Structures are given as structure tokens and as C-alpha cells.
N, C-alpha and C positions, 0 to 999 in steps of 0.2 A: 370772636363770637362773644355776645353778651346775652345774659338772661334779661328779658324785658317783660315787665308786669305793669299792672295799674295799681294806683293808690287812691282810694276813695275816702273822703272825709265824711261821707254819709249825711249831708245836709238834707233837711226837709223844711218846708214852710208852706202854710196854707194860703198860697197866692196863686192867681190864675195862670201865671207863666211858669210855674214849677211843675215838673213831672213827678216830683216826690212831695206830696202834701201831708204825709203822716209818717210816723215811725214804721207802720206796717209797709207803706210804699217803699221806704228805703231798704228795709230788711229783705223783702221779697225781690226787689230789683237788684240788690247786691248779689243775691244768689244767681239771678238770671244773667247778670253781667259776667260773673265768674264762668258760668257755663259757656257764654258766647266767646269770652276771651280764650278759653281752652280750645274751642272749635276753630278759632282764628289762628291758633298756633302760638299764642302768648304763653309766657312761662310762669306768671305769678298773679295772684289776686290778693291784694293787701288792703287792710282797712285801718283807719285812724280810730282812736278811742278818746272821746271827750265826755266828761261828766257834767251834769247840770246844764246840758245844752241840747238843742234840737239837732242832734247828730248821733252817729253810732256810739254806743257806750259799752254794753256788756258783750265782749267779743266772742266768748266760747260757744254760745248757742249758734251764732252765725257761722263761725268757723266749722263747727260740726255739720251744719246743714250744707255748707258748700262742699265739705269733704264727702258727704253722702251723695251729692249730685254730680261730682266730677271724678275723673280717673287719674289725671296726670299733673295738672297744674299745681304749682306751689301755692300754699294758703298761709297768709301771714298777717301781722299787725305792724303798724308804724305810727305810733308806739302805744304800749300799755303803760300808763302812769303808775309806777310801783308805790307811790305814796298812798294809793288807795287800796292796795292789794294785801290780802292775807296770803302769804307765800304757800302755806300748807294747802288751803282750799284751792288755790290757783294751780298747784302741782297736780292735784287730782283732775281738775277741769282740763288742763292742758294734756295730760296723759290720755284722757278719754277722747278728746277731739283728735289727737294725733293718731290714735288707734283706728278711729272711724275713717280717717283719711288715708290710712295705709302708710303713715310716716311721712306726710307731706307738709307738716306745720313748719313755719319759719317765723318764730315769735320775736318781734321787736319790742323791747321794753326800755324804760328810761326813768329818770327821776321826775319827769313830767314837764309841763309847759304852763304858761299863764292860764288862769282858771276863770270860769264864769262867776264863781262865788269866792268869798274870802275864806281861805284855809278849808277848802271843801273836804279834804281828807279827814278833818276832825269829825265831820258828820258820819263818816264811815267807821269811826271808832279808833282812829290812829292818832297818836301824839308823839312828836319827837322825844327821844330820851334826853335827860339832862345833858346840856352841852351840845346837842345835835341841832342842826338845821333841818328843815323839811326835806331838802335835797339829800342830806346825809341819811335821813330815814329811808328815802326812796332807794338809795344805793344799798343800804343794809337789807331792806326787803328783797332786793334783787340778788344779793349774795346768798341769803337763806334759800331762795327759790332755786338758784343754781346748785346748791348743795343737795337739796331734796331730789333734783333730777338725776343725781348719780345713782339713785336706787338702792342706797345702802340702808340697812336696818338701823333704827335708832330708838324705837319705842319698846319698852319692856312689856311683854305679853301678860295678859291676865292669866293667872294659874287655873282659873275655872271659866274659860271662855264659852260663849254661846256656840261657836263653831271651832273645829280643830285648827290649830295654828301650825305653820311650818316651824322648824327649830330656829332658835336664835331670836335676835331683835327683829321687830317688824318695820317694814317700810310702808309708805303710802301706796295705795293702789287706786286705779290701775296705773301700772308703770309702763312707759313706752321707751324702749331702748333706743338710743340714738338722738333723742330730743335735746339732750344737753348740748350737743354740737350744733343745734339749729336755733340757738338763742342769739339774738342780735341786740346790741346796745345803741340806742339813738343818741348821738353825740352832737353837741353844738359848739364844742370847744376843743382845742388841742389836748388839754390835760385829761379830759374825760375819755377821749379817744385812746390815749395811751393806757389809761386805767382799764378800759374795756379789753384792750389787747392783753394786758397782764392777767385779767380774769378769764381769758380764753373765750371771749364772745366775739361773734362777727360784728361788723360795724355798719350801722345805718347813719349816713351823714345827711343832714336835713336840708331843706330849702332855705335855711337861715343859719348863720354862724356868728359867734362872737367875733367882732371886728378886732383882730389881734395884730394887724399889720398895716391896715389902710389900703391893701391891695384889692383888686377885683375879687368878687366872691369865688369864682371858679378856681382862681389861683390859690387863695387861702384854703379852700376845701381840698385841693389837690395836695397841698403841703400837709394838711391834717391827715390825709389818707397815707401819705408816705411815712409820717411819724408813727402812725398806727402799725403799719407793716414792720417798721424797724423794731418797735416795742414787742410785737408778736414774736419776731425772730429771737430777740434777746430773752424772752420769757421761756423759750425752748419748747414751745408747743409742737406736736408732731404732725398735725394736720394743716392743710392749707386754709387760711381764713377767707371769708367772703366779705365783700364791701359793696354797699349799695348807695346810690345817690338818687334823689328825687328831683324831677323837673316837670314844669308845665311846658309841653311841646305840642304844637298844633300845626299840621301840614294843611295849608289852604289849597284844597283841591276842587272846591265848588263854591257857589254863591253863599250857601248857608254858613260854611266855614268863615268866609270873608266877613259876613255880617256879624258873626259872634266874636271873632278874634282878629279881624284884619286891621284894627286900629289900636292895638294894645301897646303898652309901654314896654320897650325892649332893653331897659337898663337896670342895673342893680339899684336897690333902695337901701337907705340907712334909716334905722329906727332904734328905739330903746325898748327892750323887753326884759322884764324882771330886773330893772335898774342896770341893765347891761347894754352897751352900745353894740348893735348887731347889724350885720349886712345880710340883706335878703336877696337871693338869687333872682335873676331876670327870668322872664318868660320868653319862650321862642314861638313865634307864629309867622310863617312865611310860606311862599310856594316851595314845593319840595327841593328844587335845585338850589335855591338860596338858603333854605333851611339846612341842607346838607353841609354847605360851606360854613355856616355859622356854628354848627355843632362840631365840626372838625376842630374848631378853636377852643372848645371847652375842655380844659385840662383835667378837671375832676371826673367828667364822664369817661375820659380816656383811661384814668387810673382805676375806675371801678369795674367790677365784673357783672354788676346788676344795675339796671336802670328801672326806676319806678316812675311811671307817667301819672302825674296827678290829673284826675279826670273831673269834669264838671258834672257831678252825678245828678244834679237837678234838671239836666237836659234830657234825661231818660236813657234807657238801655240801648235803643237802636242808635242814637246819635253817638253815644260813647263807644259802642262797638265800631262805628265808623271811624272815630278818632284813632282807636287802636289799630284798625286795619290799615288806615292811611300811613301810619308810621311803619308798621311791619312791611307794607308793600312798597311804598314810595321812598322811604328814607333809610331804613335799617340795612338793606342789602348794599347800598352804595357806600355805607360807612364800615362795612365789614362786621356788622352786628348780627348778620344772618348769612 
């Protein structure tokens, strides 16, 4: 059995062929798609976060709205760029959104990805400390965030407060118990996956990875997951960690599917990202029987407990609900995912 959810990048563009022509379209359709996914029996609704782009950016209003409209489905991010975040304000926002959802948040965070602007985090007021890189800063913000989610008091109370205080040092409110165990680190390399395990975070392994061995993407990713699990065990954590992988998977069951995705490239791609040679995972698009056989060979999907299906959000809610339903109905049962 696997948990199966969707991951939306939340693109919009004012073009005739886009079903999302504005930020309002994307936000409202994201909520509607989460509701539809829950009705179909999917397990998760996840959203990407990109700044300075015509894509989803501020996650917590959306997560809270989805939480208020749904009852069961997990709600998450993949991922929040911690270089841009104030961990204290973020802990309050996350606590509030998690309480609204009844404890269903699954927050993916990371040091970030290539940006639309040069050093965009500086516009948000953040600068690496002396000797730090921006990636170091992102990881430091992440560590502070994790510490705050423990709910321990750290702030000295005012002796003459406006409202009565509980005894002792004060913590940030609202606090949501259990959220600390539902934080994921988005990792594109073996070393950061091991670091995430040591810090007690779940693992989100992306659709790209540092090319560290020259092997196919799914094999390198599977090895990364196994390294993560070994590091988790060595760290002595008491709970079982979770691991997700993201894939573009389309079951071609009608003419519209074949028109959109029937002629796609089905091989890994090599590129350079942040001066790093990276391997990008292939997309899967085929008739269900052939798709099932292809997915049986993906070692990383086999290693993970959660699969996030990247959806073409600009094609609209109805079509994306169809994409999810096709996987849940025609593919997942044959693979033992349902």
C-alpha cells in the first residue's frame, strides 16, 4: 500500500489555452482540486512554493483554506524555500493551519531551488551570516523552525503583561502538537538526505537529483532513500520515517490523454542546476497495461511509501481529477498501491 497524492506547481498565464489565467484562478482551483482528490480517495494535496513567479507562493492561506474544505486528505508543500522564511512567524502560521485542518499538515521544506530573481531572499530581509552560503542559511532557518515546533517555552514574560501569562517561559502560539513529526526535507543529494534523517525529518526526494554515480535516475534515487533510512536508524529515532517521491505519470485512457501526453519523452534528462550536474527523472505516459509494467521497474517508487503525482494544473480541475482517477482506478490496484 502507498499513499498517493498530487503535487501542483500552481502555474497561471493569461493565455487562451490556460484554465488558470490569474492568481485567483490558481488558488481557487487548487482548493477545488483538493476537494475532488479527497472524493476520489487520494491521500494528499501538495503544493509547490516559488517566489517572484506566476505560481503559488504564500502557502499557509491556501493550506488553511484546503483544511477548512476537506476532512481526511493530507495537506502539504513540496517545498517551502527556507531561505525566504522567518522561522518564528512560520511556526505561528503552520500551527494555525494545522489546527484548522485537524492535524493533517505535511510540510515539505528545503534550502530552495533556482530562483526567478538574483538572491531573492535578500528582498525578504535575509542575509547569510559571515561564512555562510545561502544554502547554509536555509538549513539554519529550518533547524530553528524545527526547534520552535517542539513547543518549549523560550521567551521571558513581561512582568506587567496586557493579559495573564501561564507560569514559566512562553512559547509561540498557536501550538499544534504532533506537527514536528510531519515536517519533510526536500533533498536532491545523498548528503542532505542523510542530514535530514539525522534531524528527524521525513524525506521528500524530488524529480531531480545530483548526478552522483551516472546511473539512471530511479536507481540513484532508490540508493538515496536507502542511505536516508540507514541514517535514520543510526540516529536512534523512535518513530518510523516517511519517504515520498514525485513523478509525472499519465494513464492514456482516452483521446484527450493521448493528445496531451501521447508523444512525450520517456527518458531521463541531464542538466546543470545551481552549477551542479543533475539528472531529471523521466515522465511516464502510456496505456494502463504498459504503464503498470514500466512502473514496476522504478526502484525509487518501490522504496517510497508516498507517491506525489505532479499535475498539469493549467489544464483545469476536471481534467486533473481525471488524471488522478485514472491512476487510482487503472494503475494503482495492479501495483499493490491500493
